[in-house]
C-alpha positions in Angstrom: -106.4 9.9 10.3 -104.7 13.1 11.7 -102.5 10.9 13.9 -101.5 8.8 10.9 -100.6 11.8 8.8 -98.6 13.2 11.7 -96.7 10.0 12.1 -96.0 9.8 8.4 -94.7 13.4 8.5 -92.4 12.6 11.3 -91.0 9.6 9.4 -90.5 11.7 6.3 -88.8 14.6 8.1 -85.4 13.1 8.2 -85.5 12.3 4.5 -86.6 15.8 3.6 -83.9 17.3 5.9 -81.2 15.1 4.5 -82.1 15.9 0.9 -81.7 19.7 1.7 -78.2 19.2 3.2 -75.5 21.1 1.3 -72.5 19.4 -0.1 -69.2 19.7 1.9 -66.5 21.4 -0.2 -62.9 20.8 1.0 -60.0 22.8 -0.3 -56.5 21.7 0.6 -53.0 22.7 -0.5 -50.9 20.2 -2.5 -47.3 20.2 -3.7 -48.2 21.6 -7.1 -51.2 23.8 -6.1 -54.4 22.9 -4.4 -57.3 20.4 -4.8 -61.0 20.8 -4.3 -63.2 17.9 -3.1 -67.0 17.7 -3.0 -68.1 15.2 -0.4 -64.7 13.7 -0.4 -64.5 13.2 -4.2 -62.2 15.2 -6.5 -63.9 18.2 -8.2 -60.9 20.0 -9.5 -57.2 21.0 -9.0 -55.6 24.4 -9.1 -52.2 23.9 -10.8 -49.7 26.7 -10.0 -48.1 26.3 -13.4 -49.1 24.4 -16.5 -47.4 25.6 -19.6 -47.2 29.4 -19.1 -49.9 29.9 -16.5 -52.0 28.6 -13.6 -55.0 26.5 -14.6 -57.8 24.4 -13.2 -57.6 20.7 -14.3 -59.3 18.3 -14.3 -62.8 19.5 -13.7 -65.4 16.9 -12.8 -69.0 17.8 -13.3 -72.2 16.2 -12.2 -72.5 12.4 -12.6 -68.6 12.2 -12.8 -68.5 13.9 -16.2 -65.0 15.2 -17.1 -65.9 18.7 -18.3 -62.7 19.9 -20.1 -60.2 18.5 -22.6 -57.3 16.4 -21.3 -54.7 17.5 -23.8 -52.0 18.9 -23.3 -52.0 17.9 -19.6 -52.1 14.3 -20.7 -52.0 12.7 -24.2 -55.0 13.4 -26.3 -57.8 10.9 -25.5 -60.8 9.8 -27.6 -62.4 12.6 -29.7 -59.6 15.0 -28.8 -57.1 16.8 -31.1 -53.6 17.7 -30.1 -54.0 21.3 -31.3 -53.6 24.6 -29.5 -51.2 23.6 -26.8 -52.1 26.7 -24.9 -55.8 25.7 -24.5 -55.3 24.3 -21.0 -58.6 23.3 -19.5 -59.6 26.5 -17.6 -57.4 29.7 -17.7 -57.3 33.5 -17.9 -54.7 35.3 -20.0 -54.6 37.6 -23.0 -52.8 37.7 -26.3 -51.6 41.3 -26.5 -50.5 42.9 -23.3 -48.1 45.8 -24.1 -45.7 44.0 -26.5 -46.1 40.5 -25.0 -48.3 37.5 -25.8 -49.6 35.8 -22.7 -52.2 33.7 -24.6 -50.0 31.6 -26.8 -47.1 29.2 -25.8 -45.3 29.2 -29.1 -43.9 32.1 -31.1 -42.1 35.3 -30.2 -42.4 37.7 -27.2 -44.2 35.3 -24.9 -45.2 36.3 -21.4 -45.9 34.1 -18.4 -48.3 34.3 -15.5 -46.4 33.2 -12.4 -48.2 32.0 -9.3 -46.9 33.9 -6.3 -48.9 32.9 -3.2 -52.2 31.6 -1.9 -54.0 34.4 0.0 -56.8 32.1 1.1 -57.8 28.4 1.1 -61.2 27.7 2.8 -63.6 24.9 3.0 -67.3 24.6 3.9 -70.6 24.7 2.0 -68.6 26.8 -0.5 -64.9 26.4 -0.9 -62.6 29.1 -2.0 -59.1 29.6 -3.4 -57.7 33.1 -3.6 -54.4 33.2 -5.5 -52.0 36.0 -6.3 -49.9 35.9 -9.5 -47.6 38.1 -11.5 -47.7 38.7 -15.2 -44.1 38.7 -16.4 -43.5 40.1 -19.9 -41.0 38.7 -22.5 -38.3 40.9 -21.1 -38.7 39.4 -17.6 -40.5 42.5 -16.1 -43.6 42.1 -13.9 -46.2 44.4 -15.5 -49.3 43.2 -13.7 -50.4 41.9 -10.4 -53.2 39.4 -10.5 -55.5 38.4 -7.7 -58.2 35.9 -8.5 -60.8 34.2 -6.4 -62.2 30.8 -7.3 -65.4 29.8 -5.4 -66.7 26.2 -5.6 -70.1 24.8 -4.8 -73.2 22.9 -5.7 -76.5 24.3 -6.9 -79.1 21.5 -7.1 -77.7 18.9 -9.5 -75.2 21.3 -10.9 -71.7 22.4 -9.8 -70.3 25.9 -10.1 -67.1 27.8 -10.2 -67.2 31.5 -9.6 -64.1 33.3 -11.0 -63.3 36.8 -10.0 -60.1 38.4 -11.4 -58.5 41.7 -10.5 -55.6 42.9 -12.6 -53.5 45.9 -11.4 -50.8 47.6 -13.4 -47.5 47.9 -11.5 -45.3 50.9 -12.1 -46.0 51.6 -15.8 -49.0 51.8 -18.1 -50.3 48.4 -19.4 -52.2 48.2 -22.7 -54.6 45.3 -23.4 -54.6 45.1 -27.2 -57.5 44.5 -29.5 -57.1 40.8 -30.5 -59.5 37.9 -30.5 -56.9 35.8 -28.7 -58.2 36.1 -25.2 -59.1 36.1 -22.4 -61.0 33.8 -20.0 -61.0 30.4 -21.7 -62.2 26.9 -21.3 -61.5 24.0 -23.8 -64.5 21.7 -23.8 -64.2 17.9 -23.9 -63.6 16.4 -27.3 -67.0 14.7 -27.8 -68.9 17.8 -26.8 -67.4 20.1 -29.5 -69.8 20.9 -32.4 -67.3 19.6 -35.0 -67.3 16.1 -33.4 -70.8 15.8 -35.0 -72.1 13.9 -32.0 -74.8 16.3 -31.0 -72.7 19.0 -29.4 -74.1 22.5 -29.6 -73.3 26.0 -28.4 -76.0 28.7 -27.9 -76.0 32.2 -26.4 -78.6 34.0 -24.4 -80.0 35.5 -27.6 -80.5 32.1 -29.3 -77.6 32.4 -31.7 -76.1 28.9 -32.2 -72.8 27.4 -33.3 -71.0 29.5 -35.8 -73.5 32.3 -35.4 -72.6 32.7 -31.7 -68.9 33.6 -32.5 -68.0 37.2 -31.9 -71.4 38.2 -30.4 -72.0 40.1 -27.2 -74.1 38.2 -24.7 -74.4 37.8 -20.9 -74.1 34.0 -21.1 -73.3 31.2 -23.5 -73.9 27.5 -23.0 -71.8 24.7 -24.7 -73.4 21.2 -24.3 -73.3 17.8 -25.8 -72.1 14.2 -25.0 -69.5 13.5 -22.3 -68.8 9.8 -22.5 -72.2 8.1 -22.5 -73.8 11.0 -20.7 -75.1 14.5 -21.8 -73.7 17.5 -20.1 -73.0 21.2 -20.5 -70.9 24.2 -19.5 -72.5 27.6 -19.1 -70.3 30.7 -18.7 -72.3 33.6 -17.2 -70.8 37.1 -16.9 -71.8 39.2 -14.0 -73.1 42.7 -14.9 -70.4 44.3 -12.8 -67.6 42.7 -14.9 -65.4 44.9 -17.1 -67.3 45.9 -20.3 -70.2 43.5 -19.7 -71.7 42.0 -21.7 -68.6 40.6 -23.2 -67.8 39.3 -26.7 -67.4 35.6 -27.1 -64.5 33.9 -28.8 -66.4 30.6 -28.9 -65.5 28.0 -31.6 -67.1 24.9 -32.9 -63.8 23.0 -32.4 -64.1 23.4 -28.7 -62.6 26.8 -27.6 -65.0 28.6 -25.2 -63.7 32.1 -24.3 -65.0 35.5 -23.0 -63.0 38.4 -24.5 -64.0 42.1 -24.0 -61.0 43.4 -25.9 -61.3 41.9 -29.4 -63.7 44.4 -30.9 -62.3 44.9 -34.4 -62.0 41.2 -34.9 -65.5 40.4 -33.6 -67.2 43.3 -35.3 -65.1 42.7 -38.5 -64.4 46.5 -38.6 -60.7 47.5 -38.5 -61.8 51.1 -37.7 -62.8 50.0 -34.2 -60.4 49.7 -31.3 -61.2 47.6 -28.3 -57.9 48.1 -26.6 -57.7 49.4 -23.0 -54.8 51.0 -21.1 -54.3 50.8 -17.3 -52.4 53.6 -15.6 -49.9 52.6 -13.0 -51.7 51.3 -10.0 -55.1 51.2 -11.8 -57.1 48.0 -11.8 -59.8 46.2 -13.8 -62.0 43.4 -12.6 -63.8 40.5 -14.3 -66.5 38.2 -12.8 -67.9 34.9 -14.2 -69.9 32.0 -13.0 -69.2 28.6 -14.7 -72.1 26.2 -14.2 -71.5 22.5 -15.0 -74.7 20.8 -15.6 -76.5 17.8 -17.1 -78.5 18.1 -20.3 -78.8 21.2 -22.5 -79.4 24.9 -21.6 -83.1 24.5 -21.4 -83.1 21.4 -19.2 -80.6 23.2 -16.9 -82.6 26.5 -17.0 -79.5 28.5 -17.7 -81.6 31.7 -18.3 -83.0 31.3 -14.7 -79.5 30.5 -13.3 -78.2 33.7 -14.9 -80.9 35.7 -13.2 -79.9 34.3 -9.9 -76.2 35.0 -10.6 -76.7 38.6 -11.7 -78.5 39.3 -8.4 -75.3 38.4 -6.5 -73.5 41.6 -5.5 -70.0 42.1 -6.6 
């Protein structure tokens, strides 16, 4: 019997070893930015410029689910609305920076975020893109230098993107104004949004759901629902080291999913409060988030457990 068990164990060993193998993440430069592959298949692309900023699009989650809205990078597809042209898949900007608006793409005094260079492109069990950009105000002056790291990988059946952003004022003070229009944003796929009435739901770490989750502070929020004929979700988790953690959430039932530490008087509905913040010349602030793309809802994906693992990561 012992010999039989030993023989069976030897036969099973290659299967166990192969199941434990990590995915291979490949990052390579392209004409318009860079692309990220997992085991040879597209995960996402970094686009140097879409509208007024760099973005990630498309983003392919587990089981080939497309995890962000297609508009305005393509024509609106099923269940999508052609609204908010500045909601471009996956981005980081803010609506009031000195006297410029970097969030919107229509209106007055618009700023742009201009990709300057790649500092790093690396492949392996975890891929990474480190990109430097300049925030150029409506007068054409560079007021901020931006370095952001995107790390890509696989955790069990889920995929993740870790975003770390460092903003540094150039030669003059830079004020981030108190407005709800900011800052790290994702626009979820059309069928997932709550207002599609197809089972989409958003919930934060405190259990606040849908409309009740808007404007609340929380270490994580999960937005989940149908993606095609499958069920998937997007969790955004903020690292405790991130600026003003836990952040406020500008998360809407029509599909906007944004973390914003500045919009205090809007979120608290108290005009006497002021969430603005001013950087002195050469001073920096840093933001850190993990985006987990998963199957099922927040309980099936154990987002609470995933957040515990993420907050243990040193920043």
